[in-house]
py3Dmol code that shows the C-alpha trace and the ligand (Angstrom):
import py3Dmol

protein = """\
ATOM      1  CA  UNK A   1     142.883 135.590 136.103  1.00  0.00           C
ATOM      2  CA  UNK A   2     144.298 138.472 134.076  1.00  0.00           C
ATOM      3  CA  UNK A   3     145.203 137.736 130.476  1.00  0.00           C
ATOM      4  CA  UNK A   4     148.986 138.199 130.033  1.00  0.00           C
ATOM      5  CA  UNK A   5     150.032 140.248 127.009  1.00  0.00           C
ATOM      6  CA  UNK A   6     152.487 137.473 126.232  1.00  0.00           C
ATOM      7  CA  UNK A   7     149.501 135.133 125.684  1.00  0.00           C
ATOM      8  CA  UNK A   8     147.831 137.738 123.463  1.00  0.00           C
ATOM      9  CA  UNK A   9     151.054 138.009 121.465  1.00  0.00           C
ATOM     10  CA  UNK A  10     151.126 134.240 120.983  1.00  0.00           C
ATOM     11  CA  UNK A  11     147.496 134.262 119.808  1.00  0.00           C
ATOM     12  CA  UNK A  12     148.249 137.004 117.273  1.00  0.00           C
ATOM     13  CA  UNK A  13     151.222 134.991 116.054  1.00  0.00           C
ATOM     14  CA  UNK A  14     149.278 131.707 115.800  1.00  0.00           C
ATOM     15  CA  UNK A  15     146.110 133.214 114.324  1.00  0.00           C
ATOM     16  CA  UNK A  16     147.166 136.347 112.388  1.00  0.00           C
ATOM     17  CA  UNK A  17     143.697 136.728 110.856  1.00  0.00           C
ATOM     18  CA  UNK A  18     142.461 137.799 114.322  1.00  0.00           C
ATOM     19  CA  UNK A  19     143.980 141.225 113.525  1.00  0.00           C
ATOM     20  CA  UNK A  20     141.118 141.788 111.070  1.00  0.00           C
ATOM     21  CA  UNK A  21     138.740 142.147 114.028  1.00  0.00           C
ATOM     22  CA  UNK A  22     138.524 144.686 116.798  1.00  0.00           C
ATOM     23  CA  UNK A  23     139.185 144.468 120.512  1.00  0.00           C
ATOM     24  CA  UNK A  24     135.508 144.905 121.373  1.00  0.00           C
ATOM     25  CA  UNK A  25     134.666 141.664 119.535  1.00  0.00           C
ATOM     26  CA  UNK A  26     137.340 139.748 121.415  1.00  0.00           C
ATOM     27  CA  UNK A  27     136.212 141.240 124.713  1.00  0.00           C
ATOM     28  CA  UNK A  28     132.606 140.307 123.994  1.00  0.00           C
ATOM     29  CA  UNK A  29     133.755 136.750 123.166  1.00  0.00           C
ATOM     30  CA  UNK A  30     135.394 136.543 126.602  1.00  0.00           C
ATOM     31  CA  UNK A  31     132.300 137.927 128.372  1.00  0.00           C
ATOM     32  CA  UNK A  32     129.879 135.585 126.600  1.00  0.00           C
ATOM     33  CA  UNK A  33     132.026 132.529 127.325  1.00  0.00           C
ATOM     34  CA  UNK A  34     132.267 133.570 130.988  1.00  0.00           C
ATOM     35  CA  UNK A  35     128.492 134.017 131.212  1.00  0.00           C
ATOM     36  CA  UNK A  36     127.947 130.487 129.896  1.00  0.00           C
ATOM     37  CA  UNK A  37     130.701 128.770 131.868  1.00  0.00           C
ATOM     38  CA  UNK A  38     128.372 126.756 134.140  1.00  0.00           C
ATOM     39  CA  UNK A  39     126.505 125.276 131.172  1.00  0.00           C
ATOM     40  CA  UNK A  40     129.730 124.693 129.265  1.00  0.00           C
ATOM     41  CA  UNK A  41     130.988 122.636 132.214  1.00  0.00           C
ATOM     42  CA  UNK A  42     127.799 120.573 132.473  1.00  0.00           C
ATOM     43  CA  UNK A  43     127.907 119.572 128.827  1.00  0.00           C
ATOM     44  CA  UNK A  44     131.235 117.784 129.339  1.00  0.00           C
ATOM     45  CA  UNK A  45     131.497 114.222 130.636  1.00  0.00           C
ATOM     46  CA  UNK A  46     131.524 113.812 134.415  1.00  0.00           C
ATOM     47  CA  UNK A  47     135.058 112.449 134.372  1.00  0.00           C
ATOM     48  CA  UNK A  48     136.389 115.727 132.976  1.00  0.00           C
ATOM     49  CA  UNK A  49     137.633 118.079 135.677  1.00  0.00           C
ATOM     50  CA  UNK A  50     135.933 121.442 135.264  1.00  0.00           C
ATOM     51  CA  UNK A  51     136.544 122.544 138.854  1.00  0.00           C
ATOM     52  CA  UNK A  52     140.250 123.209 138.711  1.00  0.00           C
ATOM     53  CA  UNK A  53     140.573 123.806 134.985  1.00  0.00           C
ATOM     54  CA  UNK A  54     138.579 124.868 131.966  1.00  0.00           C
ATOM     55  CA  UNK A  55     137.048 122.091 129.839  1.00  0.00           C
ATOM     56  CA  UNK A  56     138.814 121.506 126.528  1.00  0.00           C
ATOM     57  CA  UNK A  57     135.966 122.250 124.133  1.00  0.00           C
ATOM     58  CA  UNK A  58     133.368 124.884 123.566  1.00  0.00           C
ATOM     59  CA  UNK A  59     130.052 123.087 122.828  1.00  0.00           C
ATOM     60  CA  UNK A  60     129.041 123.394 119.186  1.00  0.00           C
ATOM     61  CA  UNK A  61     125.815 125.248 119.862  1.00  0.00           C
ATOM     62  CA  UNK A  62     127.574 127.764 122.090  1.00  0.00           C
ATOM     63  CA  UNK A  63     130.439 128.255 119.651  1.00  0.00           C
ATOM     64  CA  UNK A  64     127.999 128.913 116.807  1.00  0.00           C
ATOM     65  CA  UNK A  65     125.943 131.338 118.911  1.00  0.00           C
ATOM     66  CA  UNK A  66     128.982 133.231 120.160  1.00  0.00           C
ATOM     67  CA  UNK A  67     130.368 133.439 116.609  1.00  0.00           C
ATOM     68  CA  UNK A  68     127.052 134.876 115.503  1.00  0.00           C
ATOM     69  CA  UNK A  69     126.872 137.394 118.360  1.00  0.00           C
ATOM     70  CA  UNK A  70     130.461 138.611 118.015  1.00  0.00           C
ATOM     71  CA  UNK A  71     130.721 138.482 114.214  1.00  0.00           C
ATOM     72  CA  UNK A  72     133.801 136.306 114.557  1.00  0.00           C
ATOM     73  CA  UNK A  73     134.329 133.238 112.305  1.00  0.00           C
ATOM     74  CA  UNK A  74     133.425 129.943 113.943  1.00  0.00           C
ATOM     75  CA  UNK A  75     136.913 128.502 113.557  1.00  0.00           C
ATOM     76  CA  UNK A  76     138.400 131.575 115.229  1.00  0.00           C
ATOM     77  CA  UNK A  77     135.938 131.292 118.143  1.00  0.00           C
ATOM     78  CA  UNK A  78     137.092 127.734 118.757  1.00  0.00           C
ATOM     79  CA  UNK A  79     140.728 128.769 118.462  1.00  0.00           C
ATOM     80  CA  UNK A  80     140.232 131.644 120.902  1.00  0.00           C
ATOM     81  CA  UNK A  81     138.584 129.264 123.355  1.00  0.00           C
ATOM     82  CA  UNK A  82     141.661 127.051 123.211  1.00  0.00           C
ATOM     83  CA  UNK A  83     143.921 130.029 123.900  1.00  0.00           C
ATOM     84  CA  UNK A  84     141.902 131.904 126.510  1.00  0.00           C
ATOM     85  CA  UNK A  85     139.819 129.220 128.221  1.00  0.00           C
ATOM     86  CA  UNK A  86     141.892 129.123 131.420  1.00  0.00           C
ATOM     87  CA  UNK A  87     141.725 132.884 131.767  1.00  0.00           C
ATOM     88  CA  UNK A  88     137.973 132.840 131.100  1.00  0.00           C
ATOM     89  CA  UNK A  89     137.474 130.160 133.732  1.00  0.00           C
ATOM     90  CA  UNK A  90     138.873 132.358 136.477  1.00  0.00           C
ATOM     91  CA  UNK A  91     137.656 135.750 135.289  1.00  0.00           C
ATOM     92  CA  UNK A  92     135.840 138.118 137.638  1.00  0.00           C
ATOM     93  CA  UNK A  93     132.181 138.854 136.946  1.00  0.00           C
ATOM     94  CA  UNK A  94     131.125 142.268 135.648  1.00  0.00           C
ATOM     95  CA  UNK A  95     129.764 143.217 139.075  1.00  0.00           C
ATOM     96  CA  UNK A  96     132.994 142.125 140.792  1.00  0.00           C
ATOM     97  CA  UNK A  97     135.039 144.151 138.304  1.00  0.00           C
ATOM     98  CA  UNK A  98     132.832 147.200 138.863  1.00  0.00           C
ATOM     99  CA  UNK A  99     133.028 146.873 142.653  1.00  0.00           C
ATOM    100  CA  UNK A 100     136.830 146.608 142.532  1.00  0.00           C
ATOM    101  CA  UNK A 101     137.117 149.572 140.172  1.00  0.00           C
ATOM    102  CA  UNK A 102     134.866 151.806 142.280  1.00  0.00           C
ATOM    103  CA  UNK A 103     136.697 150.796 145.444  1.00  0.00           C
ATOM    104  CA  UNK A 104     139.961 151.822 143.804  1.00  0.00           C
ATOM    105  CA  UNK A 105     138.607 155.353 143.355  1.00  0.00           C
ATOM    106  CA  UNK A 106     137.290 155.471 146.919  1.00  0.00           C
ATOM    107  CA  UNK A 107     140.449 154.134 148.522  1.00  0.00           C
ATOM    108  CA  UNK A 108     143.132 156.005 146.600  1.00  0.00           C
ATOM    109  CA  UNK A 109     141.423 158.396 144.159  1.00  0.00           C
ATOM    110  CA  UNK A 110     139.291 160.518 146.457  1.00  0.00           C
ATOM    111  CA  UNK A 111     142.309 161.776 148.428  1.00  0.00           C
ATOM    112  CA  UNK A 112     143.853 162.989 145.163  1.00  0.00           C
ATOM    113  CA  UNK A 113     140.680 164.660 143.929  1.00  0.00           C
ATOM    114  CA  UNK A 114     139.828 161.828 141.529  1.00  0.00           C
ATOM    115  CA  UNK A 115     136.195 160.698 141.608  1.00  0.00           C
ATOM    116  CA  UNK A 116     134.487 157.776 139.873  1.00  0.00           C
ATOM    117  CA  UNK A 117     131.497 159.963 139.086  1.00  0.00           C
ATOM    118  CA  UNK A 118     131.617 163.257 137.224  1.00  0.00           C
ATOM    119  CA  UNK A 119     128.398 165.121 136.509  1.00  0.00           C
ATOM    120  CA  UNK A 120     128.581 167.480 133.537  1.00  0.00           C
ATOM    121  CA  UNK A 121     126.201 169.295 131.195  1.00  0.00           C
ATOM    122  CA  UNK A 122     125.010 167.051 128.341  1.00  0.00           C
ATOM    123  CA  UNK A 123     126.553 169.350 125.701  1.00  0.00           C
ATOM    124  CA  UNK A 124     130.039 170.882 125.588  1.00  0.00           C
ATOM    125  CA  UNK A 125     128.782 173.529 123.155  1.00  0.00           C
ATOM    126  CA  UNK A 126     126.204 176.248 123.746  1.00  0.00           C
ATOM    127  CA  UNK A 127     122.675 175.199 122.648  1.00  0.00           C
ATOM    128  CA  UNK A 128     121.221 178.705 122.598  1.00  0.00           C
ATOM    129  CA  UNK A 129     119.986 179.307 119.019  1.00  0.00           C
ATOM    130  CA  UNK A 130     120.541 183.049 119.383  1.00  0.00           C
ATOM    131  CA  UNK A 131     124.137 182.686 120.592  1.00  0.00           C
ATOM    132  CA  UNK A 132     126.959 183.969 118.376  1.00  0.00           C
ATOM    133  CA  UNK A 133     129.466 181.470 119.772  1.00  0.00           C
ATOM    134  CA  UNK A 134     128.059 177.995 119.235  1.00  0.00           C
ATOM    135  CA  UNK A 135     130.932 176.411 117.356  1.00  0.00           C
ATOM    136  CA  UNK A 136     133.635 176.246 120.007  1.00  0.00           C
ATOM    137  CA  UNK A 137     133.435 174.151 123.157  1.00  0.00           C
ATOM    138  CA  UNK A 138     132.796 175.909 126.443  1.00  0.00           C
ATOM    139  CA  UNK A 139     135.891 176.171 128.629  1.00  0.00           C
ATOM    140  CA  UNK A 140     134.722 178.612 131.298  1.00  0.00           C
ATOM    141  CA  UNK A 141     134.050 176.086 133.995  1.00  0.00           C
ATOM    142  CA  UNK A 142     133.270 175.843 137.679  1.00  0.00           C
ATOM    143  CA  UNK A 143     133.883 172.538 139.432  1.00  0.00           C
ATOM    144  CA  UNK A 144     132.006 171.791 142.629  1.00  0.00           C
ATOM    145  CA  UNK A 145     131.646 168.843 144.965  1.00  0.00           C
ATOM    146  CA  UNK A 146     128.539 166.689 144.927  1.00  0.00           C
ATOM    147  CA  UNK A 147     127.138 163.644 146.694  1.00  0.00           C
ATOM    148  CA  UNK A 148     125.497 161.046 144.467  1.00  0.00           C
ATOM    149  CA  UNK A 149     123.100 158.399 145.742  1.00  0.00           C
ATOM    150  CA  UNK A 150     123.541 155.672 143.155  1.00  0.00           C
ATOM    151  CA  UNK A 151     121.506 152.587 142.414  1.00  0.00           C
ATOM    152  CA  UNK A 152     124.378 150.152 142.150  1.00  0.00           C
ATOM    153  CA  UNK A 153     127.572 151.538 143.710  1.00  0.00           C
ATOM    154  CA  UNK A 154     126.375 153.132 146.925  1.00  0.00           C
ATOM    155  CA  UNK A 155     127.063 156.712 147.958  1.00  0.00           C
ATOM    156  CA  UNK A 156     129.663 158.399 145.786  1.00  0.00           C
ATOM    157  CA  UNK A 157     131.500 161.670 145.942  1.00  0.00           C
ATOM    158  CA  UNK A 158     131.336 163.339 142.523  1.00  0.00           C
ATOM    159  CA  UNK A 159     132.799 166.286 140.718  1.00  0.00           C
ATOM    160  CA  UNK A 160     130.040 168.525 139.364  1.00  0.00           C
ATOM    161  CA  UNK A 161     130.989 170.619 136.329  1.00  0.00           C
ATOM    162  CA  UNK A 162     129.171 173.830 135.419  1.00  0.00           C
ATOM    163  CA  UNK A 163     129.986 175.448 132.064  1.00  0.00           C
ATOM    164  CA  UNK A 164     129.311 179.042 131.072  1.00  0.00           C
ATOM    165  CA  UNK A 165     129.125 180.208 127.455  1.00  0.00           C
ATOM    166  CA  UNK A 166     131.288 183.303 126.931  1.00  0.00           C
ATOM    167  CA  UNK A 167     129.114 184.261 123.965  1.00  0.00           C
ATOM    168  CA  UNK A 168     125.718 184.528 125.640  1.00  0.00           C
ATOM    169  CA  UNK A 169     126.458 183.935 129.322  1.00  0.00           C
ATOM    170  CA  UNK A 170     124.182 180.907 129.639  1.00  0.00           C
ATOM    171  CA  UNK A 171     125.211 178.724 132.570  1.00  0.00           C
ATOM    172  CA  UNK A 172     124.931 174.993 131.817  1.00  0.00           C
ATOM    173  CA  UNK A 173     124.635 172.323 134.505  1.00  0.00           C
ATOM    174  CA  UNK A 174     123.961 168.594 134.466  1.00  0.00           C
ATOM    175  CA  UNK A 175     120.140 168.847 134.805  1.00  0.00           C
ATOM    176  CA  UNK A 176     119.322 172.321 133.449  1.00  0.00           C
ATOM    177  CA  UNK A 177     120.652 175.637 132.180  1.00  0.00           C
ATOM    178  CA  UNK A 178     120.171 179.228 133.339  1.00  0.00           C
ATOM    179  CA  UNK A 179     120.217 182.020 130.724  1.00  0.00           C
ATOM    180  CA  UNK A 180     122.294 185.091 131.675  1.00  0.00           C
ATOM    181  CA  UNK A 181     120.385 187.381 134.005  1.00  0.00           C
ATOM    182  CA  UNK A 182     117.551 184.892 134.300  1.00  0.00           C
ATOM    183  CA  UNK A 183     116.105 183.589 137.539  1.00  0.00           C
ATOM    184  CA  UNK A 184     114.704 180.494 135.853  1.00  0.00           C
ATOM    185  CA  UNK A 185     116.158 177.031 135.545  1.00  0.00           C
ATOM    186  CA  UNK A 186     115.283 175.389 132.251  1.00  0.00           C
ATOM    187  CA  UNK A 187     115.636 171.608 132.393  1.00  0.00           C
ATOM    188  CA  UNK A 188     116.882 169.631 129.421  1.00  0.00           C
ATOM    189  CA  UNK A 189     114.279 167.437 127.748  1.00  0.00           C
ATOM    190  CA  UNK A 190     116.348 164.295 128.044  1.00  0.00           C
ATOM    191  CA  UNK A 191     116.100 162.683 131.463  1.00  0.00           C
ATOM    192  CA  UNK A 192     119.433 163.076 133.294  1.00  0.00           C
ATOM    193  CA  UNK A 193     121.163 160.031 134.716  1.00  0.00           C
ATOM    194  CA  UNK A 194     121.273 161.731 138.137  1.00  0.00           C
ATOM    195  CA  UNK A 195     118.551 164.087 139.345  1.00  0.00           C
ATOM    196  CA  UNK A 196     119.625 167.087 141.397  1.00  0.00           C
ATOM    197  CA  UNK A 197     117.665 167.103 144.661  1.00  0.00           C
ATOM    198  CA  UNK A 198     119.357 170.001 146.446  1.00  0.00           C
ATOM    199  CA  UNK A 199     122.375 172.191 145.933  1.00  0.00           C
ATOM    200  CA  UNK A 200     124.937 169.406 146.327  1.00  0.00           C
ATOM    201  CA  UNK A 201     122.978 166.118 146.267  1.00  0.00           C
ATOM    202  CA  UNK A 202     121.999 163.978 143.303  1.00  0.00           C
ATOM    203  CA  UNK A 203     119.879 160.831 143.010  1.00  0.00           C
ATOM    204  CA  UNK A 204     120.197 158.073 140.400  1.00  0.00           C
ATOM    205  CA  UNK A 205     117.125 158.319 138.125  1.00  0.00           C
ATOM    206  CA  UNK A 206     116.677 154.547 138.413  1.00  0.00           C
ATOM    207  CA  UNK A 207     116.455 154.955 142.162  1.00  0.00           C
ATOM    208  CA  UNK A 208     113.894 157.738 141.767  1.00  0.00           C
ATOM    209  CA  UNK A 209     111.899 155.431 139.525  1.00  0.00           C
ATOM    210  CA  UNK A 210     112.073 152.698 142.159  1.00  0.00           C
ATOM    211  CA  UNK A 211     110.853 155.151 144.819  1.00  0.00           C
ATOM    212  CA  UNK A 212     108.008 156.204 142.511  1.00  0.00           C
ATOM    213  CA  UNK A 213     106.883 152.597 142.242  1.00  0.00           C
ATOM    214  CA  UNK A 214     107.210 152.093 145.989  1.00  0.00           C
ATOM    215  CA  UNK A 215     105.217 155.242 146.738  1.00  0.00           C
ATOM    216  CA  UNK A 216     102.475 154.448 144.251  1.00  0.00           C
ATOM    217  CA  UNK A 217     102.121 150.682 144.674  1.00  0.00           C
ATOM    218  CA  UNK A 218     103.415 150.018 148.153  1.00  0.00           C
ATOM    219  CA  UNK A 219     102.378 153.365 149.682  1.00  0.00           C
ATOM    220  CA  UNK A 220     105.810 153.353 151.342  1.00  0.00           C
ATOM    221  CA  UNK A 221     106.575 156.510 153.302  1.00  0.00           C
ATOM    222  CA  UNK A 222     109.413 158.670 151.966  1.00  0.00           C
ATOM    223  CA  UNK A 223     111.071 158.487 155.373  1.00  0.00           C
ATOM    224  CA  UNK A 224     111.087 154.697 155.115  1.00  0.00           C
ATOM    225  CA  UNK A 225     112.466 154.840 151.573  1.00  0.00           C
ATOM    226  CA  UNK A 226     115.363 156.997 152.773  1.00  0.00           C
ATOM    227  CA  UNK A 227     116.121 154.502 155.539  1.00  0.00           C
ATOM    228  CA  UNK A 228     115.772 151.526 153.203  1.00  0.00           C
ATOM    229  CA  UNK A 229     118.284 153.120 150.842  1.00  0.00           C
ATOM    230  CA  UNK A 230     120.718 153.677 153.669  1.00  0.00           C
ATOM    231  CA  UNK A 231     120.455 150.065 154.826  1.00  0.00           C
ATOM    232  CA  UNK A 232     120.287 148.381 151.411  1.00  0.00           C
ATOM    233  CA  UNK A 233     122.116 150.556 148.908  1.00  0.00           C
ATOM    234  CA  UNK A 234     124.086 153.086 150.918  1.00  0.00           C
ATOM    235  CA  UNK A 235     126.949 150.845 151.908  1.00  0.00           C
ATOM    236  CA  UNK A 236     129.547 149.951 149.338  1.00  0.00           C
ATOM    237  CA  UNK A 237     129.512 146.619 147.538  1.00  0.00           C
ATOM    238  CA  UNK A 238     132.619 145.320 149.265  1.00  0.00           C
ATOM    239  CA  UNK A 239     130.993 145.732 152.663  1.00  0.00           C
ATOM    240  CA  UNK A 240     127.876 143.929 151.467  1.00  0.00           C
ATOM    241  CA  UNK A 241     129.769 140.895 150.264  1.00  0.00           C
ATOM    242  CA  UNK A 242     131.786 140.640 153.464  1.00  0.00           C
ATOM    243  CA  UNK A 243     128.844 140.574 155.806  1.00  0.00           C
ATOM    244  CA  UNK A 244     126.011 138.185 156.469  1.00  0.00           C
ATOM    245  CA  UNK A 245     124.370 140.426 159.013  1.00  0.00           C
ATOM    246  CA  UNK A 246     121.488 142.355 157.469  1.00  0.00           C
ATOM    247  CA  UNK A 247     122.509 145.696 159.001  1.00  0.00           C
ATOM    248  CA  UNK A 248     125.513 146.902 157.017  1.00  0.00           C
ATOM    249  CA  UNK A 249     128.116 149.196 158.464  1.00  0.00           C
ATOM    250  CA  UNK A 250     126.983 152.584 157.300  1.00  0.00           C
ATOM    251  CA  UNK A 251     129.108 155.493 156.346  1.00  0.00           C
ATOM    252  CA  UNK A 252     132.721 154.477 156.186  1.00  0.00           C
ATOM    253  CA  UNK A 253     135.426 156.878 157.339  1.00  0.00           C
ATOM    254  CA  UNK A 254     135.823 158.003 153.740  1.00  0.00           C
ATOM    255  CA  UNK A 255     132.156 158.968 153.531  1.00  0.00           C
ATOM    256  CA  UNK A 256     132.300 160.777 156.854  1.00  0.00           C
ATOM    257  CA  UNK A 257     135.030 163.062 155.499  1.00  0.00           C
ATOM    258  CA  UNK A 258     133.028 164.204 152.471  1.00  0.00           C
ATOM    259  CA  UNK A 259     132.389 167.961 152.151  1.00  0.00           C
ATOM    260  CA  UNK A 260     128.607 167.476 152.387  1.00  0.00           C
ATOM    261  CA  UNK A 261     126.395 165.082 154.290  1.00  0.00           C
ATOM    262  CA  UNK A 262     126.234 161.597 152.787  1.00  0.00           C
ATOM    263  CA  UNK A 263     122.874 161.036 154.503  1.00  0.00           C
ATOM    264  CA  UNK A 264     119.831 160.673 152.296  1.00  0.00           C
ATOM    265  CA  UNK A 265     116.890 162.516 153.831  1.00  0.00           C
ATOM    266  CA  UNK A 266     113.140 162.530 153.275  1.00  0.00           C
ATOM    267  CA  UNK A 267     113.178 165.755 151.259  1.00  0.00           C
ATOM    268  CA  UNK A 268     115.716 164.250 148.853  1.00  0.00           C
ATOM    269  CA  UNK A 269     113.294 161.367 148.207  1.00  0.00           C
ATOM    270  CA  UNK A 270     110.303 163.680 147.665  1.00  0.00           C
ATOM    271  CA  UNK A 271     112.266 166.022 145.408  1.00  0.00           C
ATOM    272  CA  UNK A 272     113.548 163.137 143.272  1.00  0.00           C
ATOM    273  CA  UNK A 273     110.001 161.732 142.998  1.00  0.00           C
ATOM    274  CA  UNK A 274     108.545 165.113 141.971  1.00  0.00           C
ATOM    275  CA  UNK A 275     111.309 166.148 139.559  1.00  0.00           C
ATOM    276  CA  UNK A 276     111.160 162.761 137.822  1.00  0.00           C
ATOM    277  CA  UNK A 277     107.357 162.985 137.494  1.00  0.00           C
ATOM    278  CA  UNK A 278     107.537 166.559 136.155  1.00  0.00           C
ATOM    279  CA  UNK A 279     110.305 165.765 133.681  1.00  0.00           C
ATOM    280  CA  UNK A 280     108.348 162.785 132.362  1.00  0.00           C
ATOM    281  CA  UNK A 281     105.215 164.893 132.034  1.00  0.00           C
ATOM    282  CA  UNK A 282     107.067 167.704 130.263  1.00  0.00           C
ATOM    283  CA  UNK A 283     108.652 165.246 127.855  1.00  0.00           C
ATOM    284  CA  UNK A 284     105.267 163.790 126.917  1.00  0.00           C
ATOM    285  CA  UNK A 285     103.936 167.307 126.239  1.00  0.00           C
ATOM    286  CA  UNK A 286     107.067 168.417 124.363  1.00  0.00           C
ATOM    287  CA  UNK A 287     107.903 171.287 126.741  1.00  0.00           C
ATOM    288  CA  UNK A 288     110.805 172.012 129.069  1.00  0.00           C
ATOM    289  CA  UNK A 289     110.427 172.120 132.821  1.00  0.00           C
ATOM    290  CA  UNK A 290     111.070 175.595 134.238  1.00  0.00           C
ATOM    291  CA  UNK A 291     111.466 176.352 137.919  1.00  0.00           C
ATOM    292  CA  UNK A 292     112.747 179.454 139.740  1.00  0.00           C
ATOM    293  CA  UNK A 293     116.490 179.660 140.318  1.00  0.00           C
ATOM    294  CA  UNK A 294     117.679 181.367 143.454  1.00  0.00           C
ATOM    295  CA  UNK A 295     121.095 179.798 143.783  1.00  0.00           C
ATOM    296  CA  UNK A 296     119.905 176.969 146.022  1.00  0.00           C
ATOM    297  CA  UNK A 297     117.840 173.940 145.112  1.00  0.00           C
ATOM    298  CA  UNK A 298     114.221 174.632 145.841  1.00  0.00           C
ATOM    299  CA  UNK A 299     112.383 172.299 148.162  1.00  0.00           C
ATOM    300  CA  UNK A 300     110.110 169.740 146.560  1.00  0.00           C
ATOM    301  CA  UNK A 301     107.031 171.715 147.624  1.00  0.00           C
ATOM    302  CA  UNK A 302     108.320 174.878 145.954  1.00  0.00           C
ATOM    303  CA  UNK A 303     109.140 173.035 142.739  1.00  0.00           C
ATOM    304  CA  UNK A 304     105.576 171.753 142.564  1.00  0.00           C
ATOM    305  CA  UNK A 305     104.213 175.222 143.298  1.00  0.00           C
ATOM    306  CA  UNK A 306     106.072 176.831 140.419  1.00  0.00           C
ATOM    307  CA  UNK A 307     106.159 174.021 137.864  1.00  0.00           C
TER     308      UNK A 307
END
"""
ligand_1 = """\
1
ZN
Zn 126.027 180.767 124.128
"""
view = py3Dmol.view(width=600, height=400)
view.addModel(protein, "pdb")
view.setStyle({"model": 0}, {"cartoon": {"style": "trace"}})
view.addModel(ligand_1, "xyz")
view.setStyle({"model": 1}, {"stick": {}})
view.zoomTo()
view.show()
């Protein structure tokens, strides 16, 4: 149940000292109470209805723990429970909220050019030590389309931002940068959230890590991993929750209309596995991964050859 602003106004009026705290603390209070709702119900007497309404009291041990975790006074925690308990009792879980939010982008954002995912260089300013223009943010941009294979929200269309420094001409992308006139990609030392696996496809680093484990421990073929992703992760969350059948409906009409294929292939899996391994190795040795840049993402075999 959404929390009406009118209720918030009444809480501010009844407990004016709540204004000394920030919204994040109040939000965390709500989340922690929601997470503990099953236990909070059990602690109450069996004659108290906790199915259709929230129980009247927050157990002492929970109230004290939540006060400690949120840095809110204990008396305020109990007061907030009294005010917000009914809303907490019918809140959506974090995963439900995320699924609904992502679906909103897919259903009505994509047609307007609004994507849930945007991949951008890690810095808005040039990082070239020799550059004469490192103080202002880069505004010479190119925006491209990308397909992202995510760990938790299926296949997503993303905007991919490339920035070019007008001082030194370095072209910055989400995984690496290319100095002006260079034919070498220099990867950033920090592991990107999404690994580029060809010109327009990106893989969640957590997924690449999962594939690494599957390849090393389970000796699972990359072809199988691509199919497993399609069957298990590729569909959106809404479709998963609606179906009991283990074969989800793949590739909704929205996905079919994307500018590039939403199909994960074997080379994507191998490239993600190899790039992740190389980036980890480079990080341990304090160097940056460098691979040839020819305008298109090299195949996994070529990356290995040149790395
Ligand atoms: Zn520069």
